[in-house]
C-alpha positions as CSV (number, residue, x, y, z in Angstrom):
1,M,-25.3,253.9,98.5
2,T,-25.3,257.4,97.1
3,T,-24.7,255.9,93.6
4,I,-27.7,253.7,93.9
5,I,-29.9,256.6,95.0
6,R,-28.8,258.6,92.0
7,L,-29.5,255.7,89.7
8,L,-33.0,255.3,91.1
9,A,-33.6,259.0,90.7
10,C,-32.5,258.9,87.1
11,L,-34.7,255.9,86.5
12,L,-37.8,257.7,88.0
13,M,-37.1,260.7,85.9
14,F,-36.9,258.6,82.7
15,L,-40.1,256.8,83.5
16,A,-41.9,260.1,84.2
17,A,-40.7,261.5,80.9
18,F,-41.9,258.4,79.0
19,S,-45.3,258.6,80.7
20,W,-45.8,262.2,79.7
21,S,-44.7,261.7,76.1
22,G,-46.3,258.3,75.2
23,C,-48.8,257.2,77.7
24,G,-51.2,260.1,77.9
25,D,-55.0,259.7,78.2
26,D,-56.5,259.1,74.7
27,D,-59.4,261.3,75.8
28,D,-57.1,264.3,75.6
29,A,-56.5,263.7,71.8
30,P,-58.3,266.3,69.6
31,P,-61.4,264.9,67.8
32,Q,-60.9,263.7,64.2
33,V,-62.0,266.4,61.7
34,L,-64.9,265.6,59.5
35,R,-64.3,266.6,55.9
36,I,-67.6,268.0,54.5
37,L,-68.3,269.1,51.0
38,V,-71.4,271.3,50.7
39,T,-73.3,271.9,47.5
40,N,-76.9,272.7,46.4
41,D,-79.1,273.3,43.4
42,D,-80.3,276.8,44.2
43,G,-76.9,278.4,43.6
44,V,-73.9,279.4,45.7
45,G,-75.6,282.6,46.7
46,A,-78.7,281.0,48.1
47,E,-80.0,281.5,51.6
48,G,-80.2,277.8,52.5
49,I,-76.6,276.8,51.6
50,D,-75.4,279.8,53.6
51,A,-77.4,278.8,56.7
52,I,-75.9,275.3,56.7
53,V,-72.4,276.3,55.8
54,E,-72.3,278.9,58.6
55,A,-73.4,276.3,61.2
56,L,-71.0,273.6,60.0
57,A,-68.0,275.9,59.8
58,A,-68.7,277.1,63.3
59,D,-67.7,273.7,64.6
60,P,-63.9,273.2,64.7
61,A,-64.4,269.5,64.3
62,N,-65.6,270.1,60.7
63,E,-63.6,271.0,57.6
64,V,-66.0,272.6,55.1
65,V,-65.5,273.0,51.4
66,V,-68.2,274.6,49.2
67,S,-68.7,273.8,45.6
68,A,-72.1,274.8,44.1
69,P,-73.7,276.0,40.9
70,S,-73.1,279.6,40.0
71,G,-76.8,280.2,39.8
72,N,-80.2,278.5,40.3
73,R,-80.2,275.0,38.7
74,S,-83.3,273.6,40.4
75,G,-84.9,270.6,38.7
76,S,-81.8,269.4,36.9
77,G,-81.7,266.0,38.6
78,D,-78.4,264.3,38.3
79,N,-77.6,265.6,34.9
80,T,-74.0,266.3,34.1
81,G,-71.9,267.9,31.3
82,P,-72.1,271.1,29.3
83,S,-75.6,272.0,28.4
84,Q,-77.9,274.9,27.5
85,A,-79.8,274.4,30.7
86,C,-76.9,274.3,33.1
87,G,-73.9,276.0,31.5
88,D,-70.4,275.5,30.1
89,L,-68.8,274.1,33.3
90,S,-66.5,277.2,33.7
91,V,-65.3,277.7,37.3
92,A,-64.9,280.9,39.4
93,D,-64.1,281.8,43.0
94,A,-67.1,282.9,44.9
95,T,-68.5,283.3,48.4
96,T,-71.7,282.4,50.1
97,L,-74.1,285.1,51.4
98,G,-72.2,285.1,54.7
99,G,-68.8,285.4,53.0
100,Y,-67.6,281.9,53.2
101,P,-65.2,281.0,50.4
102,A,-66.7,278.8,47.7
103,T,-66.2,277.5,44.2
104,A,-69.0,278.4,41.7
105,V,-69.4,276.0,38.8
106,N,-71.4,277.1,35.8
107,G,-73.1,273.8,35.5
108,C,-75.6,271.4,37.1
109,P,-75.4,270.5,40.8
110,A,-73.9,267.1,39.9
111,D,-71.1,269.0,38.0
112,S,-70.3,270.9,41.1
113,V,-69.8,267.7,43.0
114,N,-67.7,266.1,40.3
115,Y,-65.5,269.2,40.1
116,A,-64.9,269.2,43.8
117,L,-64.1,265.5,44.0
118,D,-61.7,265.8,41.0
119,E,-60.0,269.1,41.8
120,L,-60.6,270.3,45.4
121,Y,-59.7,267.1,47.2
122,P,-56.6,264.8,47.1
123,V,-57.4,261.4,45.7
124,D,-56.5,259.7,49.0
125,L,-58.4,262.3,51.1
126,P,-61.9,262.7,49.7
127,P,-64.7,264.2,51.9
128,H,-66.2,262.0,54.5
129,I,-69.7,263.3,53.6
130,V,-71.4,265.5,51.0
131,V,-74.1,267.7,52.3
132,S,-76.5,268.9,49.6
133,G,-78.8,271.8,50.5
134,I,-80.5,273.2,52.4
135,N,-82.9,273.4,49.4
136,E,-85.6,276.0,49.0
137,G,-88.5,273.7,48.8
138,Q,-89.4,270.1,49.7
139,N,-88.1,267.1,47.7
140,V,-90.5,264.4,48.9
141,S,-91.9,261.5,46.8
142,G,-90.1,259.0,44.6
143,P,-90.5,260.9,41.3
144,I,-89.2,264.2,42.7
145,A,-86.3,262.6,44.6
146,T,-85.1,260.2,42.0
147,Q,-85.8,262.1,38.7
148,I,-86.2,265.9,39.3
149,S,-84.4,267.2,42.3
150,G,-81.0,268.7,41.7
151,T,-80.4,268.6,45.5
152,V,-80.9,264.9,45.6
153,G,-79.2,264.5,42.3
154,A,-76.0,266.0,43.6
155,A,-76.1,263.7,46.6
156,L,-76.6,260.7,44.3
157,T,-73.7,261.7,42.2
158,A,-71.4,261.8,45.2
159,A,-72.7,258.4,46.5
160,R,-72.1,256.8,43.0
161,R,-68.5,257.9,43.4
162,G,-68.2,256.2,46.7
163,V,-68.8,259.2,49.0
164,P,-71.7,259.1,51.5
165,A,-74.2,261.9,51.0
166,V,-77.2,263.6,52.6
167,A,-79.7,265.8,50.9
168,S,-81.7,268.4,52.9
169,S,-84.8,270.4,51.8
170,Q,-86.9,273.0,53.6
171,G,-90.6,273.2,53.1
172,L,-92.1,276.0,51.0
173,V,-94.9,278.2,52.5
174,A,-97.4,280.4,50.7
175,G,-97.1,284.2,50.7
176,E,-94.2,286.2,52.2
177,A,-93.5,283.9,55.1
178,E,-89.8,283.0,55.5
179,L,-88.7,279.5,55.3
180,D,-87.6,278.0,58.6
181,Y,-84.0,277.4,57.8
182,P,-83.0,277.2,61.5
183,S,-85.1,274.1,61.9
184,G,-83.5,272.7,58.7
185,V,-80.0,273.4,60.1
186,D,-80.9,271.6,63.4
187,A,-82.1,268.6,61.5
188,V,-79.0,268.3,59.4
189,L,-76.7,268.8,62.4
190,E,-78.6,266.1,64.3
191,W,-78.3,263.7,61.5
192,L,-74.5,264.4,61.2
193,E,-73.9,263.8,64.9
194,E,-75.8,260.5,64.8
195,N,-73.7,259.4,61.9
196,R,-70.3,261.1,62.6
197,A,-68.6,258.1,64.1
198,Q,-69.6,255.9,61.2
199,L,-68.6,258.5,58.6
200,L,-65.1,258.8,60.2
201,A,-64.7,255.0,60.3
202,V,-63.5,252.7,57.5
203,R,-65.3,253.7,54.3
204,V,-67.9,251.5,52.9
205,P,-69.4,252.3,49.5
206,P,-72.9,253.7,50.0
207,T,-75.9,252.0,48.5
208,D,-78.2,254.9,48.9
209,V,-78.4,258.5,50.1
210,A,-80.3,260.1,53.0
211,S,-82.9,262.7,52.1
212,I,-84.2,264.9,54.9
213,N,-87.3,267.1,54.4
214,I,-88.1,269.7,57.1
215,P,-91.5,271.4,57.3
216,T,-91.9,275.2,57.6
217,C,-94.7,275.6,60.2
218,T,-96.9,278.6,60.0
219,S,-99.0,277.2,62.8
220,G,-98.3,274.6,65.4
221,A,-94.7,273.1,65.6
222,I,-92.7,270.3,64.0
223,R,-94.2,267.1,65.4
224,G,-91.1,265.0,65.4
225,T,-88.8,263.0,63.0
226,L,-89.8,259.9,61.2
227,D,-87.2,257.5,59.7
228,G,-87.6,254.9,57.1
229,L,-90.9,255.8,55.6
230,P,-91.3,254.8,51.9
231,L,-91.1,257.4,49.2
232,A,-94.6,258.1,47.9
233,E,-95.1,256.5,44.5
234,T,-96.5,259.7,43.0
235,A,-95.7,263.4,43.5
236,S,-99.4,264.3,43.7
237,G,-100.0,266.9,46.3
238,F,-96.4,267.2,47.4
239,L,-96.5,271.0,47.3
240,D,-99.7,271.3,49.4
241,P,-99.3,273.4,52.6
242,Q,-97.7,271.7,55.6
243,D,-100.1,271.4,58.5
244,C,-98.0,271.2,61.7
245,S,-101.2,271.4,63.9
246,S,-102.4,268.1,62.3
247,T,-103.2,265.2,64.7
248,L,-102.7,262.5,62.0
249,E,-100.9,259.5,63.3
250,D,-99.1,256.7,61.3
251,P,-98.6,258.4,58.0
252,Q,-98.0,255.9,55.2
253,D,-95.3,257.6,53.1
254,D,-93.0,260.6,53.1
255,V,-95.4,263.0,51.5
256,E,-98.2,262.3,54.0
257,A,-95.8,262.6,56.9
258,F,-94.2,265.8,55.7
259,L,-97.5,267.5,54.9
260,N,-98.7,266.6,58.4
261,G,-95.8,268.3,60.2
262,F,-93.1,265.6,60.5
263,I,-89.5,265.9,59.5
264,T,-88.9,262.9,57.2
265,R,-85.7,260.9,56.7
266,T,-85.9,258.7,53.7
267,S,-83.4,256.6,51.7
268,V,-83.1,257.2,48.0
269,P,-81.5,254.3,46.0
270,L,-78.5,255.0,43.7
271,E,-80.3,253.4,40.8
């Protein structure tokens, strides 16, 4: 009888050990880390990129790598390669304003993305998402987003290489008023949380990039977020002041919505 009891005790100990080692609750597993490449077109030392990098890096569920132009390269679109306008593509170690380690590329924003994808990530472990911005100034309308903006151009470059991307831009204001980067940060973080699960899932080649434009309100407050509005066909008036006290409803395109106090989320096609 004693032998049987001993055998039963050993069996229970074995089962308990197996349960602890292999049958734990999946909810206890740490969250999968989101690999994020951050770039911009205002330069690695700009205020907007520093604001979003600090926010992203504060979350242990994010792994942040920064590769950005060595100086301001606004308006360079998706241009790549050595040029008089952007630089000779030389590379140097740098930091953001807040001291986060970064790579500074003497080139266009798209060059910064290409360098990072080629040199800073293993081939089999690319970033889950490229975050471009936060830009100093809005990038609304089709002509601006698809032809001129280096912020959007960097995102398009990533997407054409199979990496999802989002561009973010903060509205300009007249005079000495500061841009509302905290609202821009909130908008980007909200978009990331909405899309995190999909970004971590099986990769599907993107067909467009997301472009987020956030007003800087000098009166009133941001009126909400509008998804899916078409890009305005012309850039006419896109730099007009943002009126966050507006009562306009049902804006017809991204420029009208943005200038009337809404955060806009638009899709920019790869071609």
